[in-house]
Backbone as numpy.savetxt, mean C-alpha at the origin, in Angstrom:
# Nx Ny Nz CAx CAy CAz Cx Cy Cz
11.45 -17.94 14.40 11.49 -17.40 13.05 11.84 -15.91 13.13
12.66 -15.45 12.23 13.09 -14.05 12.22 11.97 -13.13 11.73
12.18 -11.86 11.93 11.20 -10.87 11.47 11.13 -10.88 9.94
9.93 -10.68 9.42 9.72 -10.66 7.98 9.01 -9.37 7.59
9.19 -8.98 6.35 8.53 -7.78 5.84 8.06 -8.06 4.41
6.83 -7.63 4.13 6.28 -7.79 2.79 5.71 -6.48 2.31
5.91 -6.21 1.02 5.35 -5.04 0.36 4.74 -5.51 -0.95
3.76 -4.76 -1.45 3.18 -5.16 -2.74 4.21 -4.98 -3.86
4.11 -5.79 -4.89 5.09 -5.70 -5.98 4.54 -4.96 -7.20
3.47 -5.45 -7.78 2.99 -4.88 -9.05 2.52 -3.44 -8.91
1.83 -3.13 -7.81 1.31 -1.77 -7.66 2.46 -0.77 -7.54
3.59 -1.21 -7.02 4.75 -0.31 -6.92 5.27 0.05 -8.30
5.30 -0.92 -9.20 5.74 -0.64 -10.56 4.76 0.26 -11.30
3.48 -0.06 -11.18 2.44 0.71 -11.87 2.38 2.14 -11.32
2.41 2.27 -10.01 2.34 3.61 -9.42 3.57 4.44 -9.78
4.72 3.83 -9.81 5.93 4.55 -10.20 5.85 5.05 -11.63
5.39 4.19 -12.53 5.24 4.59 -13.94 4.19 5.69 -14.09
3.08 5.58 -13.37 2.04 6.61 -13.43 2.55 7.94 -12.89
3.32 7.90 -11.83 3.85 9.13 -11.24 4.78 9.84 -12.23
5.66 9.08 -12.86 6.56 9.67 -13.86 5.75 10.24 -15.02
4.75 9.51 -15.47 3.89 9.97 -16.56 3.19 11.27 -16.20
2.63 11.35 -15.00 1.92 12.56 -14.57 2.84 13.77 -14.54
4.02 13.60 -13.98 4.97 14.73 -13.92 5.37 15.14 -15.33
5.62 14.18 -16.19 6.02 14.51 -17.57 4.90 15.24 -18.32
3.68 14.76 -18.23 2.56 15.37 -18.94 2.31 16.78 -18.43
2.28 16.95 -17.12 2.00 18.28 -16.58 3.16 19.25 -16.84
4.37 18.74 -16.92 5.51 19.60 -17.28 5.39 20.06 -18.72
5.08 19.14 -19.62 4.92 19.51 -21.04 3.77 20.51 -21.20
2.65 20.24 -20.57 1.50 21.15 -20.65 1.88 22.51 -20.07
2.59 22.50 -18.96 3.02 23.76 -18.36 3.92 24.56 -19.27
4.82 23.87 -19.97 5.73 24.57 -20.89 5.00 25.09 -22.12
3.98 24.37 -22.56 3.24 24.79 -23.75 2.18 25.84 -23.46
1.93 26.15 -22.21 0.91 27.14 -21.87 1.29 28.56 -22.30
2.55 28.81 -22.48 3.00 30.17 -22.78 2.44 30.74 -24.08
2.37 29.96 -25.13 1.93 30.45 -26.43 0.59 29.83 -26.81
-0.47 30.61 -26.72 -1.77 30.13 -27.17 -2.39 31.17 -28.09
-3.03 30.74 -29.16 -3.66 31.68 -30.09 -5.03 32.19 -29.61
-5.43 31.79 -28.42 -6.76 32.17 -27.93 -6.81 33.56 -27.32
-5.68 34.15 -27.10 -5.64 35.46 -26.48 -5.50 35.41 -24.98
-5.55 34.22 -24.40 -5.38 34.08 -22.95 -3.90 34.22 -22.64
-3.60 34.97 -21.63 -2.20 35.19 -21.25 -1.86 34.30 -20.06
-0.95 33.39 -20.28 -0.45 32.53 -19.20 0.90 33.06 -18.77
1.06 33.26 -17.50 2.32 33.77 -16.96 3.19 32.60 -16.52
4.39 32.93 -16.16 5.33 31.92 -15.68 4.78 31.23 -14.43
4.09 31.98 -13.59 3.52 31.38 -12.38 2.49 30.31 -12.72
1.73 30.51 -13.81 0.76 29.50 -14.24 1.47 28.23 -14.72
2.57 28.42 -15.41 3.34 27.28 -15.89 3.95 26.50 -14.72
4.47 27.22 -13.76 5.05 26.56 -12.58 3.96 25.84 -11.80
2.78 26.46 -11.72 1.67 25.83 -11.01 1.26 24.51 -11.67
1.30 24.45 -12.98 0.96 23.20 -13.68 1.97 22.11 -13.35
3.24 22.45 -13.33 4.26 21.46 -12.98 4.08 21.01 -11.53
3.80 21.96 -10.64 3.58 21.61 -9.23 2.34 20.74 -9.07
1.32 20.99 -9.84 0.12 20.16 -9.79 0.45 18.72 -10.21
1.26 18.57 -11.23 1.70 17.24 -11.66 2.48 16.53 -10.57
3.34 17.26 -9.88 4.13 16.67 -8.80 3.21 16.25 -7.64
2.23 17.09 -7.30 1.29 16.73 -6.23 0.47 15.49 -6.58
-0.01 15.42 -7.81 -0.76 14.23 -8.23 0.13 12.99 -8.21
1.37 13.13 -8.62 2.31 12.01 -8.59 2.55 11.55 -7.16
2.67 12.50 -6.24 2.85 12.13 -4.82 1.63 11.38 -4.31
0.44 11.79 -4.72 -0.77 11.08 -4.33 -0.79 9.65 -4.85
-0.37 9.46 -6.09 -0.30 8.11 -6.66 0.75 7.28 -5.93
1.85 7.90 -5.55 2.92 7.17 -4.87 2.52 6.72 -3.46
1.46 7.29 -2.91 0.96 6.80 -1.62 0.54 5.33 -1.71
0.18 4.89 -2.90 -0.21 3.49 -3.09 0.96 2.52 -2.91
2.18 3.06 -2.91 3.36 2.21 -2.70 3.72 2.07 -1.23
3.01 2.75 -0.36 3.32 2.80 1.06 2.98 1.52 1.85
1.97 0.74 1.49 1.62 -0.42 2.32 2.78 -1.37 2.57
2.79 -1.85 3.83 3.85 -2.77 4.26 3.31 -3.58 5.43
3.76 -4.79 5.56 3.45 -5.60 6.74 4.77 -6.15 7.27
4.97 -5.97 8.57 6.14 -6.52 9.25 5.64 -7.43 10.36
6.26 -8.57 10.49 5.84 -9.51 11.53 7.06 -10.17 12.15
6.91 -10.47 13.42 7.94 -11.21 14.15 7.24 -12.13 15.14
7.97 -12.69 16.05 7.39 -13.64 17.00 6.39 -13.00 17.95
6.50 -11.71 18.19 5.60 -11.03 19.13 4.31 -10.55 18.49
4.37 -10.12 17.24 3.16 -9.58 16.62 3.38 -9.15 15.18
2.42 -8.36 14.71 2.43 -7.94 13.31 2.10 -6.45 13.24
2.81 -5.75 12.39 2.56 -4.33 12.14 2.03 -4.19 10.72
0.88 -3.58 10.57 0.26 -3.39 9.27 0.24 -1.90 8.97
0.92 -1.51 7.89 0.88 -0.12 7.45 0.19 -0.10 6.09
-0.96 0.56 6.03 -1.69 0.70 4.78 -1.39 2.08 4.19
-2.21 2.57 3.31 -1.93 3.83 2.63 -1.74 4.97 3.61
-2.60 5.07 4.61 -2.52 6.19 5.55 -2.26 5.73 6.98
-2.90 4.67 7.41 -2.82 4.25 8.81 -1.79 3.14 9.03
-1.39 3.02 10.29 -0.49 1.93 10.69 -0.96 1.41 12.04
-0.95 0.09 12.21 -1.39 -0.54 13.45 -0.43 -1.68 13.79
-0.23 -1.88 15.07 0.57 -3.02 15.54 -0.34 -3.89 16.40
-0.32 -5.19 16.13 -1.14 -6.14 16.88 -0.25 -7.24 17.44
-0.49 -7.60 18.68 0.16 -8.78 19.25 -0.53 -9.99 18.63
0.22 -11.08 18.47 -0.36 -12.26 17.83 -1.55 -12.80 18.60
-1.56 -12.65 19.93 -2.69 -13.19 20.69 -3.97 -12.37 20.45
-3.86 -11.18 19.85 -5.04 -10.38 19.49 -5.59 -10.74 18.10
-4.85 -11.52 17.35 -5.24 -11.89 15.98 -5.82 -13.30 16.01
-7.04 -13.44 15.48 -7.66 -14.77 15.42 -7.15 -15.58 14.24
-7.08 -14.94 13.05 -6.66 -15.64 11.83 -6.03 -14.64 10.87
-5.19 -15.18 10.01 -4.72 -14.44 8.84 -5.47 -15.05 7.67
-6.26 -14.24 6.96 -7.11 -14.80 5.90 -6.94 -14.04 4.60
-7.36 -14.71 3.55 -7.41 -14.08 2.22 -8.72 -14.56 1.58
-9.83 -13.86 1.87 -11.14 -14.32 1.38 -11.20 -14.40 -0.14
-12.01 -15.32 -0.65 -12.19 -15.46 -2.10 -12.69 -14.14 -2.68
-12.08 -13.73 -3.76 -12.50 -12.52 -4.45 -11.98 -11.23 -3.83
-11.27 -11.30 -2.71 -10.74 -10.11 -2.06 -9.50 -9.61 -2.79
-9.27 -8.33 -2.70 -8.09 -7.73 -3.35 -6.84 -7.88 -2.51
-7.03 -7.98 -1.19 -5.87 -8.13 -0.31 -6.23 -8.97 0.90
-5.19 -9.38 1.61 -5.36 -10.22 2.79 -5.90 -9.39 3.95
-6.25 -10.09 5.03 -6.70 -9.35 6.21 -6.41 -10.14 7.47
-6.34 -9.42 8.57 -6.19 -10.02 9.89 -7.56 -10.03 10.54
-8.01 -11.22 10.93 -9.30 -11.35 11.61 -9.07 -11.09 13.09
-9.86 -10.17 13.65 -9.74 -9.78 15.04 -11.00 -10.20 15.81
-10.96 -10.15 17.13 -12.16 -10.48 17.91 -13.33 -9.54 17.57
-14.52 -9.96 17.92 -15.75 -9.18 17.73 -16.05 -8.89 16.26
-15.78 -9.83 15.41 -16.06 -9.72 13.97 -15.40 -8.52 13.30
-14.28 -8.09 13.81 -13.54 -6.99 13.19 -12.38 -7.58 12.39
-11.89 -6.77 11.47 -10.72 -7.18 10.71 -9.96 -5.95 10.24
-8.69 -6.16 9.89 -7.85 -5.10 9.35 -7.31 -5.58 8.01
-7.53 -4.79 6.98 -7.00 -5.14 5.66 -5.48 -5.01 5.65
-4.84 -5.94 4.98 -3.39 -5.92 4.83 -3.12 -5.63 3.36
-3.07 -4.36 3.01 -2.93 -3.95 1.61 -1.57 -4.30 1.02
-0.62 -4.67 1.86 0.70 -5.06 1.37 0.68 -6.43 0.70
-0.35 -7.21 0.99 -0.47 -8.55 0.40 -1.66 -8.51 -0.55
-1.38 -8.32 -1.83 -2.41 -8.12 -2.83 -2.56 -9.32 -3.76
-3.79 -9.56 -4.17 -4.09 -10.71 -5.02 -3.33 -10.66 -6.35
-3.10 -9.49 -6.89 -2.42 -9.39 -8.18 -0.97 -9.86 -8.11
-0.42 -9.96 -6.91 0.97 -10.41 -6.76 1.10 -11.93 -6.71
0.02 -12.63 -6.78 -0.09 -14.09 -6.86 0.87 -14.85 -5.94
1.97 -15.39 -6.46 2.88 -16.23 -5.68 3.47 -15.48 -4.49
3.78 -14.21 -4.68 4.30 -13.39 -3.59 3.26 -13.30 -2.47
1.99 -13.14 -2.84 0.91 -13.05 -1.85 0.74 -14.38 -1.12
0.82 -15.48 -1.84 0.69 -16.81 -1.23 1.81 -17.02 -0.21
3.03 -16.70 -0.59 4.17 -16.83 0.31 3.99 -15.96 1.55
3.55 -14.73 1.36 3.36 -13.81 2.48 2.30 -14.32 3.45
1.17 -14.76 2.93 0.10 -15.26 3.81 0.57 -16.52 4.55
1.23 -17.41 3.87 1.72 -18.63 4.53 2.73 -18.29 5.63
3.59 -17.33 5.36 4.59 -16.93 6.36 3.91 -16.32 7.58
2.93 -15.44 7.35 2.20 -14.83 8.47 1.43 -15.88 9.26
0.84 -16.84 8.56 0.11 -17.91 9.25 1.05 -18.76 10.10
2.26 -19.04 9.58 3.24 -19.80 10.35 3.66 -19.05 11.61
3.91 -17.76 11.47 4.27 -16.95 12.63 3.13 -16.92 13.65
1.92 -16.77 13.16 0.75 -16.75 14.04 0.60 -18.08 14.76
0.74 -19.17 14.03 0.60 -20.51 14.61 1.68 -20.75 15.67
2.90 -20.31 15.40 3.99 -20.48 16.34 3.77 -19.66 17.62
3.25 -18.44 17.46 3.08 -17.54 18.60 1.85 -17.85 19.44
0.88 -18.55 18.86 -0.36 -18.85 19.59 -0.61 -20.35 19.56
-0.10 -21.06 20.56 -0.32 -22.51 20.61 -1.81 -22.85 20.70
-2.23 -24.03 20.24 -3.64 -24.40 20.20 -4.35 -24.29 21.55
-3.69 -24.57 22.65 -4.33 -24.52 23.96 -4.20 -23.16 24.64
-3.93 -22.11 23.90 -3.75 -20.78 24.46 -5.03 -20.31 25.15
-4.99 -20.05 26.46 -6.22 -19.65 27.18 -6.73 -18.28 26.78
-5.92 -17.45 26.15 -6.36 -16.11 25.74 -7.20 -16.15 24.48
-7.33 -17.29 23.83 -8.02 -17.37 22.53 -9.41 -17.91 22.67
């Protein structure tokens, strides 16, 4: 089976819309800061700072679009919001999606697991397809009689 890649779908749309909204709101607020009847004097630097603050907040929201999972016959790479890990298939016990969980996870030895934020419950059919594909790759790479398991 060829290499596959999955990313979340709905969160990318929501985060993109929120990022645009944040930049727009902070830009408007920054532009309106110049004239206030309160006697407070806002300088151009204050206005620019408001726009920059909106851009920084938007960048923070866009971090939610970063999760990705890539898998091939050798293993799986999980990139979440900040961290990224690569696991060989023989190090993975199961690919699971527990009831009530927000995202899938890779079950590892010693009762450890790694969340796969790229496969989210809100994506429904996309998540089902992704989990099934990862399970097929895992099953193919780790035969039932594998002595390492």
